N, C-alpha and C positions, 0 to 999 in steps of 0.2 A: 366628788366632786372639789370640779376646777376654784381655787379661792386666787381673787384678786389682792395680790400684797400690795396694802396702803403707802409701806414705805418706798414700796419702786411705781404705783399705781396700776402697772402693767402684770397678767401673768408670766408675760414672754420674759420679767424681769427689768425693764426698760419704766426710764427714771419718766415718769409723771405726776408731775408735785400739783396739790388743787385745794379745794379749800372740802370740808366735810360738811354733810348735812345733819344735824343733831336735833332733838326733839326743842331744845331752848339756848341755840348760840344767835349771833350778835346777829347771822347772816341772813337766815330765817329769819329772824324778827324785822329784821328791814324789808325779807321779801312778801311778808304778809302787810307791815303797812303800806306798801306801793299795790299792791295786789288787786288786780281790780274787782272783787268781787266783795261782798263786805262779810269780816271776818270777827267774829265773836265770840272772846273767851268768856267763862262764866265758872261760880264755885257749883259745888251739887248741890248750893239749896239756891242757885240763878241769881246770886246778885253777880252782877259784871265786876269784871278782872282787866278786859281790854279789848278796844273798839280802833277798829283804823279806818285812815278816811273815808274808804269805798264806805264803811257804813255811815258814816257821817253825810257822804254825799247819796245814796238812796234812802234815808230814815230822817234827815235833816238833823239828828241832835246829833251835838258834841262829845268828843271824848271825857272833857272835864265835867256837861251832864251829866255823863250815860254810867260812870266808872264810881265803881260803889255805888250804884241803885240797883232794882231789883229788875230783873230782865221784862217782868210784868208791864212795865212802866212802857213796853210797845208792842203788849198783847190786847186783840181784844178780848174784852172781860167774856163775851162766853167764846173763846179759844184756851181761857187762862188749861180749866182739865186737857186739856190738848199738851200746853208746856210742862203741865206738870208727869203727865206721863213720861214723858222725853225724859225730865231730867234723871225720874226714877227709873227707866229702861237702862242709861247709863252709870247710873248708880250702882244698883246692881249687877251691870255688866251683862244685858242682855239686847241688850243692844240696839240701834231703830236706823232704817233706811231711811236715803233721802225723799222729805213727802212734804207737798205744796199746804200753804197756812194764810195766812192776815197777818200782814205786821202792819202798826198803825205808827205815820209818820210826824213830824214833830207839832204840826198843825192840827192834827190830831183826822186825817186822813187815812184812807184803808190802800193798803199795798199788798197784789196781790204776789207771792214772794215762791222761792222754793229753798227748802231750809238741807241742807246737807251736818247731819251730826254727827262727832266724832269723841271719845273720852279721849284724854290727854293723861297719860299715863309717866309717873315716876320711875326713878332707874330699879327699884325693886321690881316695876311691872302694878302695882297699884295704881284706881284710877285716883287721880287727887281734883281732877277739874272736868271741865268740857267747854270742846267749842263749837262752834256754830259757821259753817259757810253757808249765807244768804246771798241769794239772788235775784233780783224781779223778773215774775214769769212773762212775763211779753218780753224783754229783755230779749231771755233765754230764746223763744220761742223763734222772735225776729231772725235773730244769731244762725239759728236751726234756717232758716229757710233760705236767707241769703245764700249759704255755703252750697247749695245745694244746686242749683245752678254751676256753679264755682263744680262743685267735684263733678257732676257731671261730663261735664269741660272736659275735666282734666283727669283722667280714671288712675293715672299715674303717681300721683300726687299720694293714694295711699299707701304706699311706697314712703313714705315720712311717716304713716300715724304711727305711733307709740300707744300700748295700754299697759296703765300705770295700778296697779295694785301695792294698794299699802294702808293698812286701818289705821295709823297715826297722823290723823287728816293735815297735820300743817308739818311733819315730815313728806306727807304725799304733796303740799301744794309746794315744799320748796324743791322738791325733784322734779316736778310738773314744769318750774319758772325756767330750771337752769335747761331743759331737755326745747324749750320752745326756746331761751336766749339760743341755741345752739340749731336752729334753725328744722325741729322736728315739730307736730302736730300729737299732743299729749290728746288720750279716750281717757275721760276721766279724769283724779286719782278717784277710784274706787277701794269704799274703808273693808269689802265684804263676797264671800262667793259670789252672793246671789245679784249683787249688785254690778258688778263685774260682768256676769253672765248678761244680762237683759243687755249688757252695752258691748257685747260681741256680738248677740243678736242682732245687730241694730249698726255696726261702722263693723267697717272690711279694717284689718290692724295689720302690721307688718311686720312687729316684736312687741312681745310683751317685759313687762321688769316685773316682779312677784314675790312681794312678799312672801314669807315662806309662813310664820306664823299672825293670823289676823284676830287672834286674841278669843277669851272665852271657849274656848279648846278645835278654833278653827283653824285647818290651813286651805293653802289657796293651791292644792294636790287634786281636784275637781278639774280649777282651771288651767293646770299643768296639761292632764291626760286633753284632753279639748284642745287647747293646741297645739299637741303633740300631734292628736288627731288630725288637723286641720292642715299642718306643714308651718307652723307660727311660729318660727326662733323664739325661746325665751330666757332671760335671767329669774335669779332672783338674791331675793337683800334678807339678811337675818340679823340679827342682834346676839345669835348663839348659835353654833351647830350643835345636832344632838344626833347618836348614829340607832334612834327611833326616824328621825326623818322619814317619811315617804319613800322607795324606790327611785318615782319616775322625778328626786331632784338631784338621783345620786353622780349622776356624768354636770350638770347644766355650771354653768360656771354663775361664782357665789361672791355676789360684795356685800362682805359684812360691815355692818352699822358701827362706827357711824361714817356713812357712805360720801369716799373720796369722788367728786362730782369727774375731776376731769378724767379720771380712768374708765368712769362708766361710761361720758360719753363717747369717746374714741374709742371705746369696742360696741360702741352700739354703731357707728360710724364706716367702725372695718367692718358689719354686716351686710349693712346696707348699702355702703358706699358713696 
């Protein structure tokens, strides 16, 4: 497996310094705070730990009103069991895919949203908290409809589409933001194979960036096999390397975590031109 050197940035030894993407650094915190989508962090019992500006814009509650309070404050009474099931699945590591639900705004009005949940892991890989990315359902559909004629009129733009698969939602969001800032269009991020496969069914992509280990014993090998069959190049990221990794990853460029942004972007640009 080709491993990109973080000290020199590139596999060929050329110098290319840049910021790291990790799960807890200040750069990523700034990305989360400035993100267009609502991002809410909470402990494993549902107490809100973080609340970005987009969450305030969407739901009306400010961070000072929500941090330290139960997430159930924005959940309709008849949806409480749904929220309890979500937290339970994160605690036991079984995970859950993106789903549609209802949240409550500050005035008590109902807002139709999509929720993408993800566990937050410590350095040892233990689940210590949860994050959810919340987006208004109507806005997501309007964005999709607005993009249809644009994509039909310019099919060559598919050459800029990059699928990002990363089980830690905040790292995935940071990686997506960096790629978008470099002029690429990101599909995802997806946190598991099922979600990523569904995205590939709906979108064409020119390149993919796959986290090898997706948690709960799942790897991105099925995605790598599909991409290989479709002739789509891909890079991989991993917090650690193992001789037991699936053979499909053997000769693929690998970017060890923490990810050096400029090194990754330079490699993407080299492939896509």
